[in-house]
C-alpha positions, 0 to 999 in steps of 0.5 A, spaced: 500 500 500 502 506 497 502 513 502 497 515 497 492 509 498 493 509 506 488 512 510 489 515 518 485 509 522 478 510 520 479 517 517 479 516 509 483 520 505 481 526 501 482 528 494 486 534 492 480 537 489 476 536 496 481 542 499 482 546 493 481 554 494 481 560 490 482 567 493 481 574 489 483 580 493 484 587 490 490 590 491 490 597 494 495 603 495 497 600 502 499 594 499 504 597 494 510 602 494 510 609 491 511 607 484 504 602 485 508 595 485 505 591 490 510 589 496 512 581 495 511 581 502 504 582 501 503 577 496 507 572 500 502 573 506 496 571 501 500 565 499 501 563 506 494 564 508 491 560 502 496 554 503 493 554 510 486 554 508 487 548 503 491 544 509 486 546 514 481 543 509 485 537 508 486 536 516 480 539 519 482 536 526 489 539 526 492 546 527 496 547 521 503 551 521 507 553 515 514 549 515 517 552 509 515 556 503 520 554 497 523 559 493 518 564 490 520 568 484 516 574 482 516 573 474 511 579 473 509 585 477 502 586 481 500 593 481 495 597 485 488 596 482 490 589 480 486 583 482 491 578 486 488 571 484 491 565 488 489 558 486 492 553 491 491 545 491 495 539 495 500 535 491 503 531 496 501 528 503 506 525 508 505 523 515 504 530 518 506 534 512 502 537 506 505 540 500 501 545 497 502 549 490 500 556 490 499 559 483 499 567 483 496 571 478 495 578 477 488 581 473 488 588 470 481 589 471 481 595 466 483 591 460 481 584 463 487 580 462 491 575 467 498 574 467 501 568 472 506 572 477 509 566 480 508 559 483 510 557 490 510 550 494 508 551 501 510 545 506 504 545 512 505 541 518 499 538 522 500 539 529 495 536 535 493 540 541 500 539 544 504 542 538 506 535 536 506 532 529 499 528 527 498 524 522 494 527 516 489 523 511 492 520 505 491 524 499 487 520 494 490 520 487 486 519 481 488 520 474 495 521 471 496 528 473 494 527 480 499 522 480 505 526 477 504 532 482 504 527 487 511 524 485 514 531 484 511 533 490 514 527 494 521 528 490 521 536 493 519 534 500 525 529 500 530 534 497 527 539 503 528 534 508 535 533 505 537 540 505 534 541 512 539 535 514 534 530 516 533 523 513 528 521 508 
């Protein structure tokens, strides 16, 4: 039985689409510098929020915390007045950790155009009421795309653990 097929005791696994989330926020002057570029920290705050929402949907009984955010490269700017659109889904689940992929887009509301501004992989960890890691439901992968994302997420998680000096 693979990690994606195991459940947590009597708790069944969940599919990636069961916890997906999309969030849209209009960027205001307080979100940006004097030239109108939205602060990277503002975007990262929203990335962290939506990743936490997805992880909480996957493991509703647990306190979920951010363990890491993989390198975020801002490939396009976001401006005051743009809609910041974040889409998030779980790619991989370990024992207590979850990898949430967050795609960030900016929509020019006047022109009606969207551009991808970045992608981040956020590692969330589920904790019990005593702050100890707790097992999360398995990820039910259906179809080739889900399997591919699961295997890629597993590889990234192993690389993160190695980089942190922990065994895989």
